[in-house]
Backbone as a ProteinNet text record, in pm:
[ID]
protein_1_A
[PRIMARY]
MIRRLGDAPKAGIRYTMRPGVYAILPHKGGLLVTHQTEPEPEWQLPGGGIDPGESPLQALHREVFEETGWHIARPRRLGAFRRFVYMPEYDLWAEKLCMIYVARPVLPHGPPTEPDHTPMVMDVQEAALILGNEGDRMFVNQWAGLT
[TERTIARY]
86.3	3.1	92.1	49.6	127.3	69.9	155.6	115.2	48.1	-63.9	-128.8	-73.5	-38.7	7.3	-81.8	-101.5	-178.9	-331.3	-416.1	-561.1	-620.4	-714.8	-790.6	-882.8	-921.9	-1017.7	-1145.5	-1204	-1332.7	-1449	-1544.3	-1665	-1742	-1788.5	-1868.1	-1784.1	-1654.8	-1574.5	-1510.7	-1513.7	-1456.3	-1315.3	-1220.2	-1080.1	-1021.2	-943	-876.9	-740.3	-699.5	-562.5	-468.1	-362.2	-259.2	-123.4	-54.5	74.7	174.5	274.4	384.7	513.5	619.8	755.3	822.8	902.3	965.9	1109.8	1197.7	1338.5	1402.9	1471.7	1568.2	1695.6	1743.4	1865.7	1973.9	2064.6	2174	2269	2305.5	2392.3	2459.6	2596.4	2679.6	2647.3	2627.4	2600.2	2452.3	2374.6	2233.9	2140.2	2022.7	1929.3	1884.7	1881.5	1824.4	1671.9	1601.7	1461.2	1398.6	1271.1	1205.6	1098.7	1088.5	976.8	878.3	757.3	644.5	564.2	538.6	463	310.7	271.9	128	89.5	-25.3	-143.2	-120.6	-31.3	-3.1	152.6	221.8	364	395.5	494.8	523.4	664.1	743.4	868.6	838.9	904.8	877.3	1004.5	989.6	1088.9	1050.2	1150.1	1115.2	1050.1	946	882.5	735.8	662.6	523.1	464.8	355	275.9	343.6	308.2	355.7	257.4	304.1	216.6	179.8	68.4	32.5	146.1	177.6	281.6	423.8	437.1	566.9	597.1	725.7	765	792.3	789.6	822.1	963.3	1059.2	1195.7	1197.6	1124.6	1115.4	1048	944.3	874	968.2	1045	1133.8	1235.9	1298	1399.4	1330	1218.6	1143.2	1102.8	1043.3	991.2	1101.6	1209.1	1321.6	1374.8	1391.4	1442.9	1349.3	1220.1	1121.4	1120.5	1139	1124.4	1254.7	1369.7	1499.3	1592	1578.7	1675.3	1797	1793.2	1903.1	1870.4	1972.9	1970.9	2018.6	1969.1	2007.5	2062.7	2132.7	2188.6	2166.7	2165.3	2161.5	2043.1	1919	1803.1	1778.2	1748.3	1718.3	1591.5	1496.2	1366.2	1386.8	1329.8	1335.6	1206	1093.5	964.9	849	728.6	614.6	521	431.7	323.2	208	88.7	-25.2	-81.1	-143.6	-211.9	-331.6	-433.9	-557.1	-570	-573.6	-568.7	-653.1	-684.8	-742.8	-639.5	-633.4	-531.8	-606.1	-596.3	-671.7	-627.8	-497.2	-453.3	-522.2	-570.2	-644	-795.6	-839.4	-973	-1006.7	-926.7	-933	-905.7	-984.7	-961.2	-880.5	-762.3	-672.5	-619.2	-614.6	-536.6	-397.7	-305	-170.3	-85.1	-38.3	57.4	195	265.7	396.6	508.4	586.6	704	829.1	906	1025.5	1149	1238.3	1370.7	1477.4	1596.1	1716.1	1801.6	1849.5	1929.5	2033.1	2129.4	2234.4	2213.8	2198.1	2193.6	2339.5	2345.2	2478.9	2506.2	2401.2	2429	2312.6	2341.9	2236.4	2226.8	2121.3	2103	2029.2	2009.7	1941	1823	1750	1635.3	1526.8	1439.5	1332.8	1241.5	1178.3	1086.6	937	922.5	793.5	769.9	659.4	630.5	619	652.8	631.1	719.2	831.7	920.5	1058.7	1113	1251	1335	1446.3	1523.2	1616.4	1653.6	1736.7	1803.1	1932.2	2000.7	1970.8	1914.9	1868	1937.8	1964.3	2015	1918.1	1971.1	1894.6	1799	1841.7	1757.4	1647.1	1681.9	1573.1	1470.2	1516.8	1419.6	1335.2	1384	1311.8	1199.3	1213.2	1109.4	1010.1	1047.8	957.9	902.6	942.8	880.7	724.7	651.2	510.3	422	475.2	384.2	460.3	374.5	432.1	516.7	473.5	549.7	685.6	697.6	830.2	920.9	868.1	941.2	988.2	894	929.2	1044.7	1040.1	1143	1272	1280.3	1402	1459.3	1378.3	1424.1	1482.6	1415.5	1463.3	1596.9	1597.1	1717.6	1838.1	1816	1927.2	1959.2	1883.1	1901.8	1872.8	1775.1	1731.3	1627.9	1570.3	1466.4	1507.8
-113.1	3.2	124.1	222.5	343.8	447.6	506	594.9	728.3	763.3	889.2	994.3	1111	1226.1	1344.9	1433.8	1552.7	1519.7	1598.2	1595.9	1458.4	1412.4	1294	1326.9	1225.8	1263.1	1313.8	1407.7	1472.8	1389.5	1364.9	1287.8	1353.5	1271.8	1321.9	1383.9	1374.5	1425.8	1305.4	1315.8	1203.3	1253.2	1178.4	1210.1	1130.6	1199.8	1140.5	1098.8	980.7	931.3	1008.5	1067.2	1141.2	1098.3	1003	963.5	1068.2	1090.7	1190.8	1148.3	1212.5	1182.3	1309.1	1304.3	1421.5	1384.3	1484.8	1455.1	1535.5	1467.2	1528.9	1538.1	1664.6	1689.7	1752.9	1673.3	1725.2	1807.6	1931	2012	2108.3	2111.7	2204.1	2216.2	2102.5	2103.7	2136.2	2163.5	2196.1	2110.5	2157.8	2090.8	2181.2	2135.5	2212.6	2195.4	2301.9	2296.9	2402.3	2411	2510.4	2589.3	2714.6	2798.7	2823	2774.1	2794.5	2913.1	3011.4	3130.1	3114	3035.5	3016	2873.7	2833.6	2920.8	2985.7	2932.3	2991.7	2972.5	3067.5	3054.4	2934.2	2854.4	2731.7	2683.4	2639.2	2572.3	2424.5	2366.3	2231.8	2149.6	2016.2	1934.7	1937.5	1946.1	1949.6	1818	1823.1	1710.3	1742.2	1631.1	1656.1	1527.4	1543.7	1430.4	1352.7	1224.5	1135.1	1138.6	1179.8	1180	1047	1033.9	900	849.7	718.8	655.5	676.6	754.1	788.9	695.5	661.4	581	680.2	636	731.3	788.8	718.1	778.7	880.4	855	951.8	1079.5	1061.6	1178.8	1255.9	1182.7	1251.3	1338.9	1286.1	1357.7	1481.9	1462.4	1575.1	1681.8	1643.3	1735.8	1821.9	1743.3	1822.7	1919.6	1879.3	1978.1	2093.8	2067.8	2176.1	2274	2225.4	2310.5	2368.3	2313.2	2370.3	2407.9	2345.6	2364.5	2274.7	2180.6	2087.8	1944.2	1881.3	1737	1663	1543.6	1463.5	1328.8	1268.8	1136.3	1049.2	918.6	815.8	829.1	848	855	719.5	733	610	640.6	550	565.6	539.1	636	623.8	574.2	599.1	554.8	635.7	624.6	694.7	726.8	828.8	861.7	908.5	913.4	972	1089.8	1178.8	1286.9	1328.4	1381.7	1420.2	1570.4	1626	1775.6	1821.6	1949.4	2019.5	2085.8	2064	2130	2240	2367.6	2470.4	2493.3	2471.9	2488.9	2389.9	2279.4	2183.6	2173	2250.9	2238.1	2094.6	2030.2	1884	1848.7	1762.7	1697.4	1574	1559.2	1454.8	1373.3	1242.7	1159.1	1148.8	1221.1	1225.3	1108.9	1021.7	918	976.3	1011.7	1090.8	991.4	964.4	875.4	967.3	940.8	1026.5	953.6	1032.8	982.8	1068.3	1022.3	1106.8	1095.4	1211.8	1203.5	1314.2	1309.1	1406	1505.5	1634.9	1727.8	1741	1721.5	1714.8	1824.6	1886.9	1979.3	2082.8	2207	2306.8	2348.1	2364.1	2396.3	2530.9	2601.9	2732.2	2740.6	2844.5	2864.9	2755.6	2741.1	2648.7	2681.3	2582.7	2603.1	2611.8	2566.8	2567.5	2705	2770.2	2909.2	2906.3	3018.3	3043.4	2953.6	2902.6	2820.9	2886.8	2890.6	2944.8	2843.7	2791	2701.4	2775	2706.4	2760.9	2651	2668.5	2577.3	2630.7	2542.3	2579.8	2487.4	2537.4	2456.2	2340.8	2220.7	2097.6	2109.3	2165.9	2176.2	2277.5	2387.7	2484.8	2424	2345.4	2283.2	2187.3	2112.6	2018	2089.9	2215.7	2294.2	2362.8	2411.3	2497.9	2438.3	2316.6	2255.3	2243.4	2263.7	2291	2174.6	2052.4	1947.9	1853	1788.5	1704.2	1585.3	1530	1417.5	1454.3	1565.7	1617.7	1638.5	1705.6	1734.8	1605.7	1506.7	1378.9	1306.2	1302	1235.4	1307.5	1439.6	1509.7	1485	1489.7	1462.8	1323.6	1227	1087.5	1067.1	1124.2	1113.3	1179.9	1294.8	1371	1319.5	1228.7	1175.9	1279.5	1364.2	1473.6	1423.9	1307.9	1255.9	1134.4
-2.4	-2.1	0.1	-79.8	-92.4	6.7	85.4	193.4	138.3	205.5	170.1	262.9	205.3	287.3	243.8	340.4	315	342.6	286	315.5	270.3	350.4	308.6	187.2	115.3	3.7	60.3	-17.7	26.2	-20.2	62.1	25.6	-92.1	-187.5	-288.8	-404.1	-404	-515.9	-588.2	-718.3	-798.7	-838.7	-798.3	-824.6	-946.3	-1025	-1140	-1100.1	-1129	-1099.2	-1191.2	-1129.6	-1200.3	-1149.4	-1218.6	-1180.8	-1222.3	-1136.1	-1163.8	-1103.2	-1150.4	-1108.2	-1064.3	-957.6	-895.3	-858.1	-860.6	-838	-733	-643.5	-547.5	-619.1	-634.6	-717.3	-638.1	-580.8	-502.8	-597.2	-556.3	-640.9	-555.9	-561.2	-492.1	-344.2	-278.3	-135.8	-96.5	-198.2	-167.6	-253.8	-282.1	-375.8	-479.2	-605	-719.9	-714.1	-680.1	-666.9	-761.9	-767.2	-857.4	-782.5	-817.5	-758.6	-865.3	-839.4	-939.9	-887.2	-969.6	-925.5	-948.6	-1045.3	-1074.2	-1072.5	-1028	-986.7	-850	-766	-639.5	-616.7	-561.9	-539.9	-452.3	-496.4	-419.8	-458.2	-355.6	-383.6	-406.9	-504.9	-542.8	-581.1	-562.2	-630.9	-775.5	-871.3	-1012.4	-1049	-1135.4	-1183.7	-1218.8	-1251.4	-1298.3	-1349.1	-1420	-1468.9	-1574.9	-1580.5	-1688.6	-1802.8	-1920.9	-2032.8	-2088.9	-2156.1	-2218.1	-2311.2	-2289.4	-2375.4	-2318.2	-2213.5	-2160.4	-2040.8	-2024.9	-1906	-1789.1	-1670.9	-1558.3	-1573.5	-1622.5	-1642.4	-1755.7	-1861.6	-1972.6	-1919.9	-1841.4	-1783.1	-1689.5	-1611	-1514.7	-1590.7	-1692.1	-1767.8	-1834.7	-1888.7	-1965.6	-1858.6	-1748.7	-1647.6	-1583.9	-1543.7	-1484.3	-1582.5	-1708	-1811.1	-1830.6	-1842.6	-1860.4	-1743.7	-1618.8	-1502.2	-1454.6	-1503.1	-1451	-1560.3	-1681.5	-1788.1	-1779.8	-1690.9	-1663.7	-1717.4	-1767.2	-1791.2	-1664.6	-1647.4	-1523.4	-1562.1	-1472.1	-1487.6	-1363.2	-1381.7	-1277.3	-1189	-1239.1	-1155.9	-1080.2	-957.5	-872.9	-795.2	-808.4	-736.9	-586.4	-508.8	-362	-300	-368.2	-316.7	-378.3	-316	-364.8	-253.8	-279.6	-192.6	-273.3	-211.7	-281.6	-205.8	-278.9	-213.1	-301.2	-233.9	-293.5	-295.7	-419.8	-431.1	-541.8	-536.2	-646.6	-730.3	-858.5	-943.8	-1027.2	-982.4	-1050.3	-1191	-1224.6	-1362.1	-1460.4	-1412.9	-1493.4	-1458.6	-1358.9	-1308.4	-1282	-1196.9	-1177.3	-1035.2	-981	-853	-888.4	-821.4	-862.1	-743.7	-766.5	-674.8	-735.1	-683.1	-738	-678.3	-767.2	-725.7	-759.2	-654.8	-671.7	-650.2	-750.6	-747.7	-731.9	-629.3	-601.7	-634.5	-700.6	-742.8	-688.5	-685.2	-666	-792.5	-843.4	-964.7	-954.1	-1043.5	-1045.1	-1161.7	-1131.6	-1240.7	-1300.5	-1434	-1495.9	-1601	-1656.9	-1765.5	-1779.2	-1750.8	-1776.6	-1926.3	-1975.7	-2117.4	-2137	-2036.5	-2042.1	-1955	-1964.5	-1873.6	-1884.7	-1789.7	-1798.5	-1920.2	-1976.1	-2085.5	-2033.1	-1913.3	-1844.6	-1789.7	-1827.3	-1775.2	-1626.3	-1563.8	-1421	-1332.8	-1379.9	-1301.2	-1301.4	-1180.7	-1159.2	-1078.6	-1141.7	-1061	-968.4	-859.4	-759.6	-676.8	-646.7	-549.8	-410.7	-327.1	-190.7	-88.8	30.8	137.3	158.1	182.7	198.8	314.7	430.9	549.6	522.2	450.3	416.2	328.2	227.2	136.6	208.8	307.8	384.9	466.1	486.6	560.7	477.1	359.1	281	148.7	115.6	-6.5	15.7	-91	-83.7	-41	-31	17.4	107.9	191.5	297.7	248.8	131.4	81	34.6	-38.5	-89.1	34.9	142.1	259.8	328.9	336.5	395.7	326.6	191.7	119.1	126.6	121.8	137.9	278.7	378.6	514.8	520.7	467.3	472.9	398.2	269.4	190.9	255.1	319.3	384.4	517.7	576.9	706	816.9	787.6	883.9	984.3	958.7	1050.9	1118.7
[MASK]
+++++++++++++++++++++++++++++++++++++++++++++++++++++++++++++++++++++++++++++++++++++++++++++++++++++++++++++++++++++++++++++++++++++++++++++++++++

């Protein structure tokens, strides 16, 4: 069973399953994260939804590149969690299945291609406190040995 983090599902709402991949990216003693300004400002692990016909690893490489402008190497899956959320950018109630990887950012290719995303290297302990969802914070804490 995959652990649920965050709010419980709301009665009477039909949720759409939305699998996604997210990366812990150690870089220069910190973590490469992204700040998304829309629909609401939030610090995030780079990543996102898996498109139809795409494997989780293909999606991970694509999403990290779109949100940070970096290519990654040696992704390794750490685990997964689920959360039930409303996604205003899609007008969708989603059961997000979030698969978390650790990978090495190896080559920047320019700015993110995803609108409203700004990459930044942040202190690991700071990231473990301010990432926008409980699951991302939990995995960063576990990976870094902070818990």
